[in-house]
N, C-alpha and C positions, 0 to 999 in steps of 0.2 A: 551617522556614526556607527550604527549597528552593522550596516553593510560593509564598512571599512574593516571592522573587527571580525566580520563573518560570524557574529554572535547575535542571535535573535531571542531575547528573553521571552519565555512562554511559548516558543515555537519549536524548540528542539525537543523532539520526542524520543530521545535516546536514553535518558537516565532519569528514572527507570524506564526500561523499554516497555512498550504496550503491545500486548498480543491482540491485534485488531481482529484477526481471524477468530480467536477464542471469544472475544467480546461480542462480535457479530453473531456467532453461533449461539451464545448464551441468551441472546435476544430473539432467537428464532429466525435469523437471517442466514441464508446459505452463504458460505464463505470458503474461499480457497486461497492458497498461496502459490504464486508463480515465481519460479527461479530463472526461467529463460523466456526469451521472446516467444518461442514456439508455444510454451505452456500458457503464456498470457493471451496470445491470439486464440488458442483453443478454448480457454475459459471465457473470453469475450463472446466467441461464437456460441458456446453452450448457454451463456446467460441470455443472449438474444433469442435463442431457440426456445428456451424454457419460459421466458418472461418472468416477471416479478423481480424483486430485489435480489442482488447478489453482490457481495463484497469481494473484490479481487485485490489481494495484497501483493504488490509487485516489488521484488527486491531490487534495489538500485545500488550502483557503485557510488559510494559517498565521495569518492575522489573526482568524479566526473563534474566538470564545470562547463555549462553551456557557453557557446561563443557569443 
């Protein structure tokens, strides 16, 4: 039923929005936000090079529906 209504109780993290980058940083974890594919791939490369934990928050188009 939830899939038909496209509403998942407890899984929609939009209201209120959560600043995952700020939350990660407040816990001592390196974190960055990527707005493009290029930024995301650069951040993944940086994380792999540096080692250790890193949160990469990737902005997605909410209208996109996978096939």
